[in-house]
C-alpha positions in Angstrom: 84.8 148.1 116.0 87.7 145.9 117.3 91.7 146.2 116.3 93.7 143.3 115.6 97.2 143.3 115.1 98.9 142.0 112.2 99.7 138.4 113.4 96.1 137.8 114.9 94.5 138.9 112.1 97.4 136.4 110.3 96.4 133.3 112.5 92.3 134.6 111.5 92.9 133.9 108.4 94.9 130.6 108.3 92.3 128.9 110.3 89.8 130.9 107.9 91.5 129.5 105.3 91.6 126.0 106.6 88.0 125.7 107.0 87.1 126.4 103.9 89.8 124.4 102.5 88.5 121.6 104.3 85.0 122.1 103.6 85.2 123.1 99.4 89.0 122.2 98.5 91.2 124.7 97.2 89.4 125.1 94.5 86.0 126.4 95.7 88.6 128.4 98.4 87.9 131.7 96.9 89.0 135.3 98.6 85.4 135.9 99.1 84.9 132.7 101.3 87.6 133.5 103.1 86.9 136.7 104.3 83.7 135.7 105.1 85.3 132.5 107.6 88.0 134.9 109.0 85.0 137.6 109.8 87.7 140.5 107.4 87.1 142.5 104.4 89.0 142.2 101.1 91.1 145.3 102.3 92.2 143.7 105.8 93.1 140.5 103.6 95.9 142.4 101.4 97.2 144.8 103.9 98.6 141.0 104.9 98.9 138.9 101.7 100.0 139.8 98.2 97.6 137.1 97.0 96.3 133.8 97.8 99.2 131.6 97.3 101.0 133.7 99.8 98.0 133.0 102.5 97.9 129.2 101.3 102.3 129.0 102.0 101.3 130.7 105.2 98.7 127.8 106.0 101.1 124.8 104.6 103.7 125.7 107.0 101.4 126.4 110.1 99.8 123.0 109.7 103.1 121.4 109.3 104.0 123.0 112.4 101.3 121.9 114.5 101.2 118.1 113.4 105.5 118.1 113.8 105.0 119.6 117.8 102.7 117.2 118.2 104.7 114.5 117.2 107.7 115.7 119.4 105.6 116.2 122.4 104.8 112.1 122.0 108.4 111.9 121.7 109.0 113.9 124.6 106.8 112.5 127.1 108.0 108.7 126.0 111.5 110.1 127.2 110.5 111.6 129.5 108.7 108.3 131.0 110.6 105.9 129.5 110.2 102.8 131.9 113.5 101.6 133.7 113.6 97.6 132.7 116.8 96.4 132.4 118.4 94.9 129.4 116.9 91.2 130.7 113.0 92.4 130.9 113.4 93.9 127.1 114.8 90.8 125.6 112.4 88.6 128.1 109.4 90.7 126.6 110.8 90.7 122.3 110.1 87.4 123.3 106.7 87.0 123.3 103.4 87.6 122.1 103.1 90.6 124.5 105.4 92.8 122.3 102.9 92.9 119.8 99.8 93.6 122.0 101.7 96.4 123.9 103.0 97.6 120.0 99.0 98.2 119.3 98.1 100.2 122.2 101.3 102.7 121.1 100.1 103.0 117.8 96.7 103.5 119.0 98.5 106.5 121.3 100.4 108.2 118.0 97.3 108.2 116.2 95.2 110.1 119.0 97.6 112.2 120.0 98.8 113.3 116.6 95.2 113.9 115.3 95.0 112.0 112.7 91.1 112.3 111.8 88.7 113.4 108.8 89.5 116.7 108.8 93.4 116.0 108.6 92.9 113.7 106.1 91.2 115.9 104.2 93.3 118.9 104.3 96.9 117.1 103.7 94.5 115.0 100.3 93.8 118.6 99.4 98.1 119.1 99.6 98.9 116.6 98.5 96.8 116.4 95.2 97.7 119.7 94.5 101.1 119.2 95.6 101.4 117.1 92.3 99.4 119.2 90.0 102.5 122.1 91.0 105.6 120.3 91.8 107.0 123.7 91.2 104.3 125.3 94.6 105.1 122.2 96.5 108.8 122.1 96.1 108.8 124.9 99.1 107.7 122.6 101.9 110.1 119.6 101.3 112.0 119.8 104.0 108.6 120.7 106.6 107.0 117.3 105.4 110.1 115.6 105.9 110.4 116.9 109.0 107.2 115.7 110.3 108.5 112.1 108.2 111.3 111.8 110.3 109.4 112.9 113.7 106.8 110.1 113.0 109.7 107.6 112.3 111.4 108.9 115.6 108.6 107.2 117.4 108.4 104.4 115.8 112.0 104.1 117.0 111.0 104.5 120.6 108.6 102.6 120.1 110.3 99.2 119.0 112.8 100.2 121.9 110.1 100.2 124.3 109.5 96.6 123.2 113.0 95.4 122.9 113.4 95.7 119.6 115.6 97.9 116.9 114.4 98.4 112.9 116.2 96.6 110.2 115.0 99.0 107.8 115.3 103.2 107.6 113.0 104.5 109.8 111.2 107.2 107.2 110.4 104.1 105.4 108.8 102.8 108.0 107.1 105.8 108.7 105.9 106.4 105.4 104.4 103.0 105.2 102.6 103.6 108.5 101.6 106.9 107.4 99.6 105.8 104.6 98.3 103.0 106.3 96.8 105.0 109.2 95.7 107.6 106.1 93.8 105.1 104.5 92.0 103.8 107.5 91.1 107.2 108.6 89.3 108.0 104.7 86.9 104.3 105.4 86.4 105.3 108.8 84.7 108.2 107.7 82.9 106.4 104.7 81.6 103.7 106.9 81.1 106.5 109.5 78.7 108.2 106.8 77.3 105.2 106.3 75.6 104.7 109.2 74.3 108.7 109.7 72.6 107.5 106.6 71.1 103.6 107.4 72.0 102.9 110.8 71.1 99.6 109.8 73.2 99.4 106.8 75.2 96.3 107.1 79.4 96.5 107.2 80.9 94.8 104.3 84.2 93.1 105.3 86.3 96.2 102.2 86.0 98.7 105.3 88.4 98.5 107.7 87.9 98.1 111.8 91.2 100.0 113.9 92.1 96.6 115.0 92.3 95.5 111.5 94.9 98.6 110.7 96.6 98.3 114.2 96.9 94.4 113.3 98.8 95.5 109.8 100.3 97.9 111.0 102.2 95.9 114.4 103.0 92.9 112.1 104.7 95.6 109.6 107.2 96.8 112.1 107.5 92.9 113.8 108.5 92.5 110.3 110.8 95.3 110.1 112.4 95.0 113.5 114.4 92.3 115.5 114.6 91.3 119.2 117.6 93.8 121.1 119.9 90.9 121.6 120.0 90.3 117.3 120.7 93.4 116.8 124.4 93.0 117.2 
């Protein structure tokens, strides 16, 4: 029988809880399901966690920590590969339509690298719903949630700088708006994919967003909430 150290056991239980919540929600995330998914007994669970709440707390911290690391990785890569364009070149770019096309490319990269997919949507909606029902439970995650938003805001500022623009609104405000749009798009994409699986001939209606719609809306938002560098002084 394999012997697992405490850190490995905790990691497996956290991952199991994540998978069960995505599949069955918090209400369906029973101790039995968690242990079965992790391949452990109840005894092994209680050797590592006092109760499910302790596990859920570690899950939230682990989830946000992973997301923040992905966000920071994007920021580090952009910082390391920041182009050497001079101020005049940036100002010329900011005055053309190319700036919006480049912003769309950057936004698509952010969404893909941060990992805003179906599982991200389900898990974070579950966390938000539980936070709304139990505000006291959610308060312990205020700072790590803010760190995520600040990280997205930093990337948006870097993206704007890359195209010769500077934000005229607080970066955290822009980040919250962009996250909301991206989450909504992810949800609509899940519905659309499911409809296509049920009926490949299904005719997509205008209410179902395409990625191009989301990118265009987000670019419009960021463009309206920023100004060229030459107007920043």
